[in-house]
C-alpha positions in Angstrom: -23.5 138.9 154.6 -20.4 140.8 154.0 -18.3 137.8 154.7 -20.3 135.8 152.2 -19.8 138.5 149.6 -16.0 138.5 150.4 -15.8 134.8 150.0 -17.7 134.9 146.7 -15.4 137.6 145.5 -12.3 135.7 146.5 -13.6 132.6 144.7 -14.3 134.6 141.6 -10.8 136.0 141.7 -9.3 132.6 142.0 -11.4 131.3 139.1 -10.5 134.4 137.0 -6.8 133.8 137.8 -6.9 130.1 136.9 -8.6 130.9 133.7 -6.0 133.6 132.9 -3.2 131.2 133.6 -4.6 128.5 131.4 -5.0 130.8 128.5 -1.4 132.1 128.9 -0.1 128.5 129.0 -2.0 127.5 125.9 -0.6 130.5 124.1 3.0 129.6 125.1 2.4 126.0 123.9 1.3 127.3 120.6 4.3 129.5 120.2 6.6 126.6 121.1 5.0 124.4 118.5 5.4 127.1 116.0 9.1 127.5 116.8 9.6 123.7 116.6 8.0 123.5 113.3 10.1 126.4 112.1 13.3 124.7 113.3 12.3 121.5 111.6 11.8 123.4 108.4 15.2 125.1 108.7 16.9 121.8 109.5 15.4 120.2 106.5 16.6 123.1 104.4 20.1 122.8 105.8 20.2 119.0 105.2 19.0 119.6 101.7 21.6 122.2 101.1 24.4 119.9 102.5 23.3 117.1 100.3 23.4 119.3 97.2 26.9 120.6 98.3 28.1 117.0 98.9 26.8 116.0 95.5 28.6 118.9 93.9 32.0 118.0 95.7 31.6 114.4 94.8 31.2 115.2 91.1 34.2 117.6 91.2 36.4 114.9 92.9 35.3 112.4 90.4 36.3 114.7 87.6 39.7 115.5 89.1 40.3 111.8 89.7 39.4 111.0 86.1 41.8 113.7 84.9 44.6 112.5 87.1 44.1 108.9 85.9 44.1 110.2 82.3 47.4 112.0 82.9 49.1 109.0 84.6 47.9 106.8 81.8 49.4 109.1 79.2 52.7 109.4 81.1 52.9 105.6 81.5 52.2 105.1 77.8 55.0 107.7 76.9 57.4 105.9 79.3 56.5 102.5 77.9 57.1 103.8 74.4 60.5 105.2 75.4 61.5 101.9 77.1 60.4 100.0 74.0 62.6 102.2 71.9 65.6 101.7 74.2 65.0 97.9 74.2 64.9 98.0 70.4 68.2 100.0 70.4 69.8 97.5 72.7 68.5 94.6 70.7 70.1 96.1 67.6 73.4 96.6 69.4 73.3 93.0 70.6 72.6 91.8 67.1 75.5 93.8 65.8 77.8 92.5 68.5 76.7 88.9 67.7 77.4 89.5 64.1 80.8 91.0 64.9 81.6 88.0 67.2 80.6 85.6 64.5 82.9 87.3 62.1 85.8 87.2 64.6 85.1 83.5 65.3 85.4 82.9 61.6 88.7 84.8 61.4 90.0 82.9 64.5 89.0 79.6 63.0 90.9 80.5 59.8 94.0 81.6 61.9 93.8 78.4 64.0 93.8 76.4 60.8 96.8 78.3 59.5 98.6 77.9 62.8 98.0 74.2 62.8 99.4 73.8 59.4 102.4 76.0 60.3 102.9 73.9 63.5 103.0 70.8 61.4 105.6 72.4 59.2 107.6 73.5 62.3 107.5 70.0 63.7 108.9 68.6 60.5 111.6 71.2 60.4 112.4 70.6 64.0 112.8 66.9 63.3 115.0 67.7 60.3 117.1 70.0 62.5 117.5 67.3 65.2 118.6 64.8 62.6 121.1 67.4 61.2 122.3 68.2 64.7 122.9 64.5 65.5 124.8 64.1 62.2 126.9 67.2 62.9 127.6 66.1 66.5 128.7 62.6 65.3 130.9 64.2 62.7 132.4 66.6 65.3 133.0 63.7 67.7 134.7 61.8 64.9 136.9 64.8 63.9 137.7 65.9 67.5 138.1 62.3 68.8 136.0 63.4 71.9 132.7 62.0 73.1 129.7 64.2 73.9 130.2 63.9 77.6 133.9 64.7 77.4 133.2 67.8 75.3 130.4 68.9 77.7 132.7 68.5 80.7 135.5 70.4 79.0 133.1 73.2 78.1 131.9 73.3 81.7 135.5 73.5 83.0 136.2 76.4 80.7 133.1 78.2 81.8 133.7 77.5 85.5 137.2 78.8 85.2 136.1 82.0 83.4 133.2 82.5 85.9 135.5 82.0 88.9 138.0 84.5 87.5 135.2 87.1 86.9 133.7 86.4 90.3 137.0 87.0 92.0 137.5 90.2 90.0 134.0 91.4 90.9 134.5 90.6 94.6 137.9 92.2 94.8 136.6 95.3 93.0 133.5 95.5 95.2 135.5 95.1 98.4 137.9 97.8 97.3 135.1 100.2 96.4 133.2 99.6 99.6 136.3 99.9 101.8 137.4 103.1 100.0 134.0 104.7 100.6 132.9 103.5 104.0 135.8 102.0 106.0 137.3 105.3 106.8 134.0 106.9 107.8 132.9 103.9 109.9 136.2 103.7 111.6 136.0 107.4 112.5 132.5 107.1 113.9 133.3 104.0 116.0 136.5 105.4 117.3 134.8 108.6 118.2 132.0 106.7 120.0 134.5 104.6 122.0 136.5 107.7 122.9 133.4 109.7 124.0 131.9 106.8 126.0 132.9 107.2 129.6 131.8 103.8 130.9 133.8 101.9 133.5 135.9 99.2 131.9 136.2 97.0 134.9 134.0 94.0 134.9 132.1 92.9 138.0 131.6 89.2 138.8 128.6 88.1 140.8 129.8 86.7 144.2 128.7 83.1 144.8 131.2 82.3 147.5 130.8 83.5 151.1 133.8 83.7 153.4 133.3 82.5 157.0 135.6 83.3 159.9 136.3 79.6 160.7 135.3 76.1 159.6 133.5 75.6 162.9 130.7 77.7 161.6 130.0 75.2 158.9 128.5 72.8 161.5 126.3 75.6 162.9 125.1 76.5 159.4 124.2 72.9 158.8 122.4 72.7 162.1 121.2 69.7 164.1 120.3 66.9 161.6 120.6 69.5 158.8 117.6 71.6 159.9 119.3 75.0 159.4 120.6 74.3 155.9 117.2 72.9 154.9 115.4 75.9 156.2 117.9 78.2 154.5 117.5 76.5 151.1 113.7 76.3 151.4 113.3 80.0 152.3 115.9 81.3 149.8 115.4 78.9 146.9 119.2 78.7 146.7 121.4 75.6 147.0 123.9 76.0 149.9 127.1 73.9 149.1 129.3 73.2 152.1 132.4 71.2 151.2 136.1 70.8 152.3 137.0 74.3 150.9 138.5 76.1 153.9 136.5 79.0 155.4 134.2 79.1 152.3 130.6 78.1 151.5 129.1 78.3 148.0 125.7 79.6 146.9 124.3 78.1 143.7 121.2 79.4 141.9 120.2 80.4 138.3 118.4 83.5 139.7 121.1 86.2 140.3 118.8 88.3 142.5 117.8 85.4 144.6 121.5 84.4 144.9 122.4 87.9 146.0 119.6 87.9 148.6 120.8 84.6 150.0 124.4 86.0 150.2 123.4 89.0 152.1 121.2 86.9 154.5 124.0 84.4 155.1 126.6 87.1 155.8 124.2 88.8 158.2 123.5 85.4 160.0 127.3 84.8 160.3 127.8 88.3 161.7 124.9 87.9 164.1 126.0 84.5 165.3 122.5 83.3 166.0 121.7 80.6 163.4 118.4 78.8 163.8 115.3 78.4 161.5 113.3 81.4 162.9 116.4 83.7 162.7 117.1 82.5 159.2 113.6 83.4 158.0 113.9 86.8 159.7 117.3 87.6 158.2 116.2 86.5 154.7 113.2 88.8 154.8 115.4 91.7 155.8 117.9 90.8 153.1 115.1 90.5 150.5 113.8 94.0 151.3 117.4 95.3 151.1 118.1 93.7 147.8 114.8 94.9 146.3 115.7 98.4 147.3 119.1 98.0 145.7 117.5 96.7 142.6 115.1 99.6 142.4 117.9 102.1 143.1 120.2 100.5 140.4 117.4 100.7 137.8 116.7 104.3 138.7 120.4 105.2 138.6 120.8 103.5 135.2 117.8 105.5 133.8 119.3 108.7 135.3 122.7 108.0 133.8 121.1 107.3 130.4 118.8 110.4 130.6 115.6 108.4 130.3 112.9 109.5 132.8 109.7 108.0 131.3 110.4 104.3 131.6 107.7 102.0 133.0 108.2 101.2 136.7 108.3 97.5 136.0 111.0 97.9 133.3 113.0 100.1 135.8 112.8 97.3 138.3 113.7 94.6 135.8 116.6 96.7 134.5 117.9 97.1 138.0 118.0 93.3 138.4 120.7 93.2 135.7 123.1 94.6 138.4 123.5 91.1 139.6 123.7 89.5 136.2 127.0 88.9 134.4 127.8 87.6 130.9 131.3 86.2 130.3 132.3 88.1 133.5 130.9 91.4 132.2 128.3 93.2 134.3 125.1 93.3 132.2 123.8 96.5 133.6 127.0 98.4 133.0 127.2 96.8 129.6 123.6 98.0 128.8 124.4 101.6 129.8 127.5 101.5 127.7 125.6 100.1 124.7 123.0 102.9 125.0 125.8 105.5 125.2 127.6 104.1 122.2 124.5 103.8 120.1 123.4 107.3 120.9 126.9 108.7 119.9 126.9 106.9 116.6 123.2 107.9 115.9 124.2 111.6 116.5 127.0 111.2 114.0 124.7 109.7 111.4 121.8 112.1 112.0 119.5 109.4 113.4 117.3 109.7 116.5 119.8 109.9 119.4 117.2 109.4 122.2 115.6 106.3 120.5 119.1 104.8 120.0 120.1 105.3 123.6 116.7 103.9 124.9 117.0 100.8 122.7 120.7 100.3 123.7 119.8 100.5 127.4 117.0 98.0 127.1 118.6 95.6 124.6 119.6 93.0 127.2 116.7 93.4 129.6 115.5 89.9 128.8 118.6 88.5 130.6 117.0 89.6 133.9 114.3 86.9 133.5 115.7 84.4 131.0 116.1 81.9 133.9 112.3 82.0 134.4 111.0 82.3 130.8 111.8 79.9 127.9 113.4 81.3 124.8 116.3 83.6 123.7 116.8 86.7 125.9 116.4 88.9 122.8 112.8 87.6 122.3 112.0 87.7 126.0 113.2 91.3 126.2 111.2 92.3 123.2 108.1 90.8 124.7 108.7 92.7 128.0 109.2 96.0 126.2 106.1 95.4 124.1 104.0 94.5 127.2 105.0 97.8 129.0 104.2 100.1 126.1 107.6 100.7 124.4 107.5 101.9 120.7 107.7 99.3 117.9 111.1 100.6 116.8 112.5 100.0 120.3 110.9 96.5 120.5 112.3 95.5 117.1 115.8 96.8 118.0 115.8 94.6 121.1 114.6 91.6 119.2 117.1 92.0 116.3 120.3 92.8 118.3 121.5 89.2 118.1 120.2 88.5 114.5 117.2 86.5 115.6 115.2 88.6 113.2 116.6 90.7 110.3 117.3 94.4 111.1 114.9 96.9 109.5 116.0 100.3 110.7 119.2 102.3 111.4 118.5 101.9 115.1 118.6 98.1 114.8 122.0 98.2 113.1 123.4 100.8 115.6 122.3 98.7 118.6 124.0 95.6 117.0 127.2 97.5 116.4 127.2 99.1 119.9 126.6 95.7 121.5 129.5 94.1 119.6 131.8 97.0 120.5 131.0 96.9 124.2 131.5 93.1 124.3 134.6 92.9 122.1 136.8 95.7 123.5 139.9 94.4 125.4 139.2 93.3 129.0 135.4 93.5 128.6 134.7 89.8 128.8 136.4 86.7 129.9 136.0 83.3 128.2 136.4 79.9 129.7 139.2 77.8 128.3 136.7 75.1 127.1 134.6 77.6 125.1 137.8 79.2 123.7 139.2 75.9 122.5 135.8 75.0 120.9 135.7 78.3 119.1 139.2 77.8 117.6 138.4 74.2 116.6 135.2 75.4 114.9 137.1 78.0 112.9 139.6 75.5 111.7 136.9 72.9 111.0 135.0 75.4 108.7 138.1 76.3 106.8 139.3 72.7 106.4 136.0 71.7 104.9 136.8 73.3 101.6 138.5 71.4 98.8 142.1 72.4 98.2 142.8 73.6 101.7 146.0 72.1 103.0 146.3 73.5 106.6 144.5 76.0 108.8 145.7 78.0 111.8 143.4 80.0 114.1 145.4 82.9 115.5 145.0 86.1 117.5 142.7 84.5 120.1 140.3 83.4 117.3 140.1 86.7 115.6 142.2 85.7 112.6 142.4 82.5 110.5 145.3 81.7 108.2 144.3 79.2 105.5 147.1 77.5 103.5 145.9 76.1 100.1 147.4 73.8 97.6 148.7 76.0 94.7 148.0 73.3 92.1 144.3 73.2 93.0 143.5 76.8 94.0 144.4 79.7 91.7 144.8 83.3 92.7 141.3 84.1 91.6 139.9 81.1 93.5 141.8 82.2 96.6 139.7 85.4 96.7 136.5 83.5 96.3 137.6 81.0 98.9 138.3 83.7 101.5 134.9 85.2 100.9 133.1 81.9 101.2 134.9 80.9 104.5 134.1 84.4 106.0 130.4 84.0 105.0 130.1 80.5 106.5 131.7 81.8 109.8 129.2 84.6 109.9 126.3 82.1 109.4 127.4 79.3 111.8 129.3 81.0 114.6 128.8 83.5 117.4 131.8 85.6 118.3 132.6 89.1 119.5 134.2 91.6 117.1 135.5 90.4 113.8 137.2 87.3 112.4 139.8 88.0 109.6 140.2 85.2 107.0 143.6 85.1 105.2 144.1 82.7 102.4 147.8 82.0 101.6 148.8 80.4 98.2 152.5 79.8 97.9 154.4 78.1 95.1 158.0 77.0 95.6 160.6 75.9 93.1 163.6 74.1 94.7 166.8 72.9 93.1 170.2 71.9 94.5 173.6 73.0 93.1 176.2 70.3 93.3 
C-alpha cells in the first residue's frame, strides 16, 4: 500500500514537473516573440531614418552640383567673351595691316612704273654714250694712227711693266723686312739647337753582305740540290744571293729586321759549321729571339735617351725596329732621337711645349719601320700607328705633316719639320747615289730654263745653289727679282731636297769696242 502511494506520488511529481516545464517554455516563447517584434520595429525605424537621411544628402548634392554647373557656365561665358574680344582685336589689327600692305603695294607699283620709265631713259642714254664712244674711238684711232688692238696691247704692256716694277719693289722690301726681323733670331735658335744636340754624327749602314771564311762554304750553304738555300729562304723570307764575289754572300729583303735576323742566323751557321735544314730552322729561331730582344732594347733605350717613359709597348717595339732601317745611309733611329732633341731645344727657345716637341720628333719617322708592309707614305703610316696607340692629336698631326703631306697647323708641326731638315741636311748625315744626285741637278736646271729670257743655268754647291744667267734685253732688274722668287717657289713645290736651295739670277750687260 505504501508502495502504491509512493508510485502515485512519484507520478504526480512527474506530471507537475512536466506541466511546470511546459508553462516555462511557453513563457520563453512569448518573450522571444516580443523581442523579435521589437527588433523588427527598430529595424524599420532605422531604415526609415536612413532613407530620410539619404534623401536629404541627395537633395544637398543636387544643389551643390547645380551651383557648380552655374559657376562653370558663368566662367565659360566670361572666357568666351574675353576670347571674342581678343579675336575682334586681332581682326582689327589684320584689317589695319591689310590696308597698310595695300597702300605699300600702291606705292611700290608707282615706284616700279617710275623705275621702268627711268630704265628706258637710261637705255637710251647708254645707246647714245656707246655711239659717242665709238665715234670718239674712231677719231682717236684716226689721230693716233693706231688700231684698237694696238692701243690695247700698248696699254697692257705699260701696265705690265709698271706692275712688274712694283711687284719687284714689294718683294725686295718684304724680303728685307723679314730677313731683318727673323733671320738673325732663327739663325741663333737653329745654331744653338745644333750646338746643344749631342747626337752621334756617324751614320750606320745596314749590313746586307756576310763574309765567309772561304768560297768552299758556298757549296755547303747551297746544299745538295739546293735544299739548304731553299730552306733558309723559306724560313727567313730573305733572298740569299750567292755569286762569284769572293768570300761573300748577299742577303736581300725589304724588311730590315728580317734581313738582320737572317744575317745573324747565317753567321751563326757558318761559325757552327753544321749546315742542314733542321739546323737552319733551329739557328733562325734563336736569331729571331735575339733580334727581337735587341729591337725591344733599342726602343727602350731610345725612349730613355729622349726622357719618354709612357710610350705604348707596341710603339716602343716599332721604334726599336728603326735600329735596322737606314735612309740615304743615315740610321733612322739615331736620326729620330736627334730630331726629337733638336725640336725640344727649339721649342724651349720659343716657349712652346718642350716635351710634346721631343715626343713628336722621336716618333716622326716611326712609319718607316713598317712602310714595306703597308701601302702609303711613311708619314701617313706613322700617323695612323700613333693614333691607333693613343697618342695625342697634336703628336699625330706633327707626324703626318713633317713632309708636307698635310699643311702644318701648330708650332710643333713646324719645329718637327725644321728639326727633320736640320738632321738630314747637316754635313755627313746622309749619302746620295750618283744617279739621284745627277737627276736632282738636272731637275734644278730644267726648272730654271723653263722661264722665258733665261740664257743659261748652272746648278752649283752640290745642288744647293742655282745660278741663272738671263738675257739683259729681255729681263730687267725688276724682273730679275720676280724671276728669282718664281724659280724658288717652283723648286719648293716640285722638288724634295735637304736643306735650302739658293737661286741667284745674274743680269749682265757688256759694251765692247776695239781701239785700232
